[in-house]
C-alpha positions as CSV (number, residue, x, y, z in Angstrom):
1,M,-0.1,0.0,0.0
2,S,1.8,3.1,-1.2
3,P,0.7,6.8,-1.0
4,R,-0.3,6.5,-4.6
5,E,-3.0,3.9,-4.0
6,P,-6.5,4.7,-2.9
7,K,-6.4,6.6,0.5
8,S,-7.1,4.6,3.6
9,A,-7.8,5.6,7.2
10,P,-4.6,5.8,9.4
11,H,-5.5,2.8,11.4
12,T,-5.5,0.6,8.1
13,V,-2.3,2.2,6.8
14,A,-0.5,1.5,10.1
15,V,-1.3,-2.2,9.7
16,H,-1.0,-2.7,6.0
17,G,0.9,0.3,4.6
18,G,4.1,-0.3,2.6
19,E,3.8,-4.0,2.9
20,P,3.2,-6.7,0.2
21,R,0.1,-8.8,0.2
22,R,2.3,-11.8,1.0
23,H,5.8,-12.0,2.5
24,P,8.2,-14.4,1.5
25,E,7.6,-18.1,2.6
26,A,3.9,-16.9,3.1
27,A,4.8,-15.5,6.5
28,M,2.3,-13.3,8.1
29,T,4.8,-10.9,9.4
30,A,7.8,-9.3,7.8
31,P,11.0,-11.4,7.9
32,I,14.1,-10.2,9.5
33,V,16.8,-10.3,6.8
34,Q,19.7,-10.5,9.1
35,T,22.7,-10.1,6.9
36,A,25.5,-7.7,6.3
37,T,26.1,-8.5,2.7
38,Y,24.4,-10.0,-0.3
39,T,25.7,-12.5,-2.9
40,F,25.6,-12.6,-6.7
41,E,25.1,-15.8,-8.5
42,D,27.6,-14.9,-11.2
43,T,29.3,-11.8,-13.0
44,A,26.4,-11.5,-15.3
45,E,24.0,-10.8,-12.4
46,L,26.5,-8.3,-11.0
47,R,26.5,-6.4,-14.2
48,D,22.7,-6.4,-14.5
49,F,22.6,-5.0,-10.9
50,F,24.9,-2.1,-11.5
51,E,23.3,-1.4,-14.9
52,G,19.8,-1.3,-13.7
53,R,18.5,-4.4,-15.4
54,T,17.1,-6.1,-12.4
55,E,14.6,-5.3,-9.5
56,R,17.1,-6.2,-7.0
57,T,18.1,-3.3,-4.8
58,E,20.5,-4.7,-2.2
59,E,24.2,-5.1,-2.5
60,Y,25.7,-4.4,0.9
61,G,24.0,-3.9,4.3
62,R,25.0,-0.2,4.6
63,Y,23.2,0.7,1.5
64,G,19.9,-1.2,2.1
65,N,18.0,-4.1,3.8
66,P,14.6,-5.6,2.8
67,T,13.3,-5.3,6.5
68,V,14.5,-1.8,6.8
69,R,12.9,-0.9,3.4
70,L,9.6,-2.3,4.5
71,F,9.6,0.1,7.5
72,E,10.6,3.0,5.2
73,R,7.6,2.2,2.9
74,K,5.2,2.0,5.8
75,L,6.4,5.5,7.1
76,A,6.0,7.0,3.7
77,A,2.6,5.6,3.5
78,L,1.6,6.9,6.9
79,E,3.1,10.4,6.1
80,G,1.6,10.4,2.6
81,T,5.1,11.1,1.1
82,E,6.9,9.5,-2.0
83,D,9.9,8.1,0.0
84,A,11.4,7.7,3.5
85,A,14.7,6.8,4.7
86,A,15.5,5.1,8.2
87,F,18.4,5.7,10.5
88,A,19.9,4.3,13.6
89,S,18.4,7.1,15.8
90,G,16.4,10.2,15.5
91,M,19.4,12.3,15.8
92,A,21.1,10.5,13.0
93,A,18.2,11.3,10.9
94,V,18.2,15.1,11.8
95,T,21.9,15.6,11.5
96,T,22.3,13.7,8.2
97,A,19.4,15.7,6.7
98,I,20.9,19.0,7.9
99,L,24.3,18.1,6.5
100,A,22.8,17.2,3.2
101,L,21.0,20.4,2.7
102,S,23.6,22.8,4.0
103,K,27.1,23.9,3.2
104,A,29.7,26.5,4.1
105,G,28.3,29.9,3.6
106,S,24.7,28.8,3.9
107,H,22.2,29.9,6.5
108,V,19.8,27.9,8.6
109,V,16.9,29.2,10.6
110,L,15.5,27.4,13.7
111,F,12.6,28.3,16.2
112,S,14.5,28.6,19.4
113,D,12.6,25.8,21.2
114,C,13.7,23.1,18.7
115,Y,15.2,20.0,20.5
116,R,18.4,21.3,22.3
117,R,20.6,18.6,20.5
118,T,19.3,19.7,17.1
119,R,20.2,23.5,18.2
120,Q,23.4,22.4,19.5
121,F,24.5,20.7,16.2
122,V,23.5,23.6,14.1
123,T,24.8,26.4,16.3
124,T,27.9,24.7,17.5
125,F,29.1,21.9,15.2
126,L,28.0,23.3,11.9
127,A,29.1,26.9,12.8
128,R,32.7,25.5,12.7
129,Y,32.3,24.6,9.2
130,G,31.0,28.2,8.1
131,V,27.3,27.5,8.4
132,E,25.5,30.5,9.8
133,S,22.3,30.2,11.8
134,T,19.5,32.3,13.4
135,L,17.2,31.4,16.2
136,V,13.7,32.9,16.3
137,P,11.1,32.8,19.0
138,P,8.8,29.7,19.2
139,A,6.1,29.7,16.7
140,D,6.7,33.3,15.6
141,V,6.4,33.1,11.9
142,D,6.7,36.8,11.4
143,A,10.1,36.6,13.0
144,L,10.9,33.6,11.0
145,E,10.2,35.5,7.8
146,A,12.2,38.5,8.8
147,A,15.2,36.3,9.6
148,L,15.4,34.8,6.1
149,R,18.5,35.8,3.9
150,P,19.6,35.2,0.5
151,N,21.7,32.4,1.6
152,T,19.0,30.7,3.7
153,K,18.8,27.1,2.7
154,L,16.9,25.3,5.4
155,V,14.2,26.2,8.1
156,I,13.8,23.7,11.1
157,S,11.1,23.3,13.6
158,E,9.1,20.8,15.7
159,A,5.3,20.4,15.9
160,P,4.6,20.3,18.7
161,T,7.8,21.4,20.4
162,N,9.3,20.2,23.7
163,P,8.4,20.9,26.5
164,Y,6.0,23.7,25.8
165,Q,4.1,22.2,22.9
166,T,4.2,25.1,20.6
167,V,2.8,24.5,17.2
168,P,3.8,26.9,14.3
169,D,1.7,27.5,11.3
170,L,3.1,24.9,9.1
171,A,1.1,26.0,6.0
172,R,2.3,29.6,6.3
173,V,5.9,28.5,7.1
174,A,5.9,26.2,3.9
175,A,4.4,28.9,1.6
176,I,7.0,31.6,2.8
177,C,9.9,29.2,2.2
178,R,8.7,27.7,-0.9
179,E,8.5,31.2,-2.4
180,R,12.1,31.7,-1.7
181,R,13.1,28.2,-2.5
182,I,14.2,27.4,1.0
183,K,13.7,23.7,2.2
184,T,11.6,23.1,5.4
185,M,12.1,20.1,7.8
186,I,9.7,19.4,10.6
187,D,10.3,17.1,13.6
188,S,7.0,15.6,14.1
189,T,7.9,13.0,16.8
190,F,5.3,14.5,19.3
191,A,2.5,14.5,16.8
192,T,3.0,11.2,14.8
193,P,1.6,10.7,11.6
194,I,-1.6,9.9,13.2
195,N,-2.3,13.4,14.7
196,L,-0.3,15.3,11.9
197,R,1.1,14.9,8.4
198,P,3.2,18.0,7.7
199,A,3.8,17.2,4.1
200,E,0.0,17.7,3.6
201,H,0.7,21.4,4.7
202,G,3.6,21.9,2.1
203,I,6.6,20.8,4.4
204,D,9.4,19.3,2.4
205,L,11.0,16.8,5.1
206,V,9.3,15.1,8.0
207,V,11.5,13.7,10.8
208,H,10.6,11.2,13.5
209,S,12.6,9.8,16.5
210,A,11.1,6.4,15.8
211,T,12.4,5.4,19.3
212,K,9.2,7.1,20.7
213,Y,5.7,6.5,19.4
214,L,6.6,4.6,16.3
215,G,8.3,1.9,18.3
216,G,5.8,2.5,21.1
217,H,7.4,0.1,23.7
218,N,10.7,1.8,24.9
219,D,12.9,-1.1,23.5
220,V,14.3,0.0,20.2
221,L,16.3,3.2,18.8
222,G,15.6,4.4,15.3
223,G,14.8,7.4,13.2
224,V,13.2,8.2,9.8
225,I,12.9,11.0,7.4
226,A,10.0,11.3,4.9
227,G,9.5,13.5,1.9
228,K,9.7,13.5,-2.1
229,D,11.8,10.9,-3.8
230,G,14.7,13.2,-4.9
231,L,15.0,15.1,-1.6
232,V,14.9,11.8,0.5
233,G,17.4,10.3,-2.1
234,I,19.9,13.1,-1.4
235,V,19.7,12.3,2.4
236,R,19.9,8.6,1.9
237,E,23.1,9.0,-0.2
238,L,24.8,10.8,2.6
239,R,23.5,8.3,5.1
240,N,25.1,5.5,3.2
241,V,28.3,7.4,3.4
242,L,28.1,8.4,7.1
243,G,26.8,4.9,8.1
244,G,24.0,5.7,10.5
245,V,21.9,3.0,9.1
246,L,19.1,1.1,10.8
247,D,19.7,-2.5,12.0
248,P,17.3,-5.0,10.4
249,H,16.2,-6.4,13.9
250,A,15.4,-2.8,15.0
251,A,13.4,-2.3,11.7
252,Y,11.5,-5.4,12.6
253,L,10.6,-4.1,16.0
254,L,9.7,-0.7,14.5
255,L,7.4,-2.3,11.9
256,R,5.5,-4.4,14.8
257,G,5.2,-1.2,16.9
258,T,3.9,0.8,14.1
259,K,1.0,-1.6,13.5
260,T,-0.6,-0.5,16.9
261,L,0.3,3.2,16.4
262,A,-3.1,4.4,15.7
263,L,-4.6,2.6,18.6
264,R,-2.0,3.7,21.0
265,V,-2.0,7.4,19.9
266,A,-5.9,7.5,20.3
267,Q,-5.6,6.2,23.8
268,Q,-2.8,8.7,24.6
269,N,-4.6,11.7,23.0
270,A,-7.7,11.1,25.1
271,T,-5.8,10.5,28.4
272,A,-3.7,13.5,27.9
273,Q,-6.6,15.7,27.3
274,R,-8.3,14.6,30.5
275,L,-5.1,15.0,32.4
276,A,-4.4,18.4,31.1
277,E,-7.9,19.5,31.9
278,T,-7.6,18.2,35.5
279,L,-4.3,19.8,36.1
280,E,-5.4,23.2,34.8
281,S,-8.1,23.5,37.7
282,H,-5.6,22.2,40.4
283,P,-4.5,24.9,43.1
284,A,-0.9,23.5,43.2
285,V,-0.5,24.0,39.4
286,A,0.6,27.4,38.1
287,R,0.1,26.7,34.3
288,V,-0.4,23.9,31.9
289,W,1.0,23.6,28.3
290,Y,-1.1,21.3,26.1
291,P,-2.2,22.3,22.6
292,G,-5.6,20.6,23.2
293,L,-6.3,23.4,25.8
294,P,-8.1,26.7,24.8
295,S,-5.5,28.4,27.1
296,H,-2.5,27.2,25.1
297,P,-1.3,30.1,22.9
298,N,-1.2,28.0,19.7
299,H,-4.4,26.2,20.3
300,E,-6.3,27.6,17.4
301,V,-3.3,26.8,15.2
302,A,-3.2,23.2,16.4
303,R,-7.0,22.8,15.9
304,G,-6.4,23.7,12.3
305,L,-3.4,21.2,11.7
306,M,-3.8,18.3,14.1
307,S,-6.5,15.5,14.5
308,G,-5.4,14.8,18.0
309,F,-3.1,16.8,20.4
310,G,-0.7,14.1,21.5
311,G,0.3,12.3,24.6
312,V,2.6,14.7,26.4
313,V,1.4,17.2,29.0
314,T,3.8,19.9,30.5
315,F,2.8,21.7,33.6
316,E,4.5,24.1,36.2
317,L,4.0,23.7,40.0
318,K,3.8,26.9,42.2
319,G,6.2,25.3,44.6
320,G,9.1,25.2,42.2
321,L,11.8,22.5,42.0
322,D,11.3,20.9,45.4
323,A,7.6,20.6,44.8
324,G,8.2,19.0,41.5
325,T,10.6,16.5,43.0
326,Q,8.0,15.6,45.6
327,V,5.3,15.1,43.1
328,V,7.7,13.0,40.7
329,D,8.7,10.8,43.6
330,A,5.2,10.5,44.9
331,A,3.7,9.2,41.6
332,R,3.2,5.5,41.7
333,I,2.5,4.6,38.1
334,P,4.7,6.7,35.8
335,R,8.5,5.8,35.7
336,I,11.2,8.5,36.0
337,A,12.8,8.6,32.6
338,P,13.6,11.1,29.7
339,S,11.6,9.6,26.8
340,L,8.1,9.4,25.7
341,G,5.7,7.7,23.4
342,G,5.8,4.1,24.9
343,V,3.1,2.2,26.5
344,E,4.4,3.0,30.0
345,S,3.8,6.5,31.3
346,L,6.9,8.5,32.1
347,I,7.4,11.5,34.3
348,E,10.4,14.1,34.7
349,Q,11.6,17.4,35.8
350,P,13.2,18.9,32.6
351,A,15.4,21.1,35.1
352,L,17.1,18.0,36.3
353,M,16.7,15.5,33.5
354,S,17.9,17.7,30.7
355,F,19.4,20.9,32.4
356,Y,21.0,19.5,35.6
357,E,24.3,21.2,34.9
358,L,22.7,24.6,34.7
359,T,21.8,27.1,37.5
360,T,18.3,28.1,38.1
361,E,19.1,31.4,36.4
362,Q,20.7,29.7,33.4
363,R,17.7,27.5,33.0
364,E,15.3,30.4,33.2
365,A,17.5,32.1,30.4
366,V,16.7,29.1,28.1
367,G,13.1,29.1,29.2
368,I,13.1,26.2,31.5
369,K,11.3,26.8,34.8
370,D,12.3,24.9,37.9
371,G,8.8,23.9,38.8
372,L,8.2,22.4,35.3
373,I,7.0,18.6,35.0
374,R,6.7,16.7,31.7
375,Y,4.2,13.8,31.8
376,A,4.4,11.5,28.8
377,V,1.2,9.5,29.0
378,G,1.2,5.8,28.4
379,V,-1.7,3.5,27.6
380,E,-2.7,2.8,31.2
381,D,-6.3,3.5,32.4
382,A,-7.0,7.1,32.4
383,D,-8.7,7.1,35.6
384,D,-5.8,5.3,37.3
385,L,-3.3,7.9,36.1
386,I,-5.3,10.9,37.0
387,A,-6.0,9.5,40.5
388,D,-2.3,8.8,40.9
389,L,-1.3,12.2,40.0
390,L,-3.8,13.8,42.2
391,Q,-2.4,11.9,45.2
392,A,1.2,12.8,44.3
393,L,0.1,16.5,44.0
394,E,-1.3,16.4,47.5
395,R,2.3,15.9,48.7
396,A,3.2,19.4,47.1
C-alpha cells in the first residue's frame, strides 16, 4: 500500500501500509533479513545489478536491507510522502538531513525551542564549518520570515515542540519558504503521523525519532525522514556514506510497533486531554501547556493542523523545583525517565533530567522553569493515571 494507492484511514495504513500482500515463505509478518552483505550468482548478475536491469536493490548492508525498506515504505505511506529513509536514531536522521541540505556559507533558521541537541548541532558544530544560523522565538512566523536571508537554505522546527508544545503555522511556514526556494524540515515526533502529516501542509521533510511513538514500547532506537523521492534520495546517499543505518532487527521491532500506532495514539490523546484539563484546575499548578487546551497560545493553530493533540502534558508547579521533586517521587504509576511515546507512562523534571548542569538563572534564560514537570502518557487506564497524579500533587 503506497501513497499513490487509494487513501485509507490511518488505522488501516498503520497495519498494512508499505507491505506486500504476501511476505516470503507466506509468512504473516515481515521477515528479519539479518545479513551484512548480499551475494551474486555470477558476474552477469552483478553487471545487471549495476546497470539497472534487475529489480534487486541490495548489494551491501550499509546501502539497504529488505526489512528496513519495508519500514521506510510504511512510514512513507503513513506520512503520505513519496519516500522515506530510516536511520539508527532520530538524531542520526536530523543531523544527516541538515548536513545534506547545508554547506559552508549557507544559513539555517530554527525556532528557538527546537530540540536542544538539534540546536547544538547547528549552532555549535556546523558553525565550525561556516554554516550560519539564526534562532527565532517559538512559533513566531513573522520573526521567521524576517530572519530569512538570500543564503538561507533550510528552516527547522518541531510540531509540537518540547516541552511547551508550541505549534507553528506549518502551511504559512511552507508557503514563505517555498516562495524563496528554501527547504523546510519538521520534527513531528510528538505529533506522529496519526495526529499530523506536515507534508500535507507543504513541508518538504518530516523527521521522527522512531524510538518514541513509532516503536511504542521503549525497547528500540531508530529514526526516519520522509519526503519527496529526490530530496529523500539526497539524504539517503549521505546516510550511506556516514553509516547511520538502521539495524534489520530494529526495523522489525519498529514495523511491529507501528501496527498498533493508531490505537495507542488514540488512547494517549484522550488520556492526555483529560489529564491536562484536570491539572489546569488544580490549586498547586501554576500553568499547563497542552495544545488541546484553549488556554494554550497555539491552540487555534493546532486545531487547524492536528486531528489529536498528543500524549505529552507539561505543567508548572507553584512550589518550584522541590515541589516538583515531591510530585515526581510520589507518583506510583509513571516511571522517572527522559523519553516518551511508549506504552508505559513516564514523568520527569526537565530542570534536572535535561538541564541538571545549569543554575536556576541559566535554566530560566533558556526558558526552563524549575517547577516544570513533563508527563508522557502511556496506555494505562486514564482514571488510574489521574487518581495517581492527584495523590502525588497532594504531597506538594
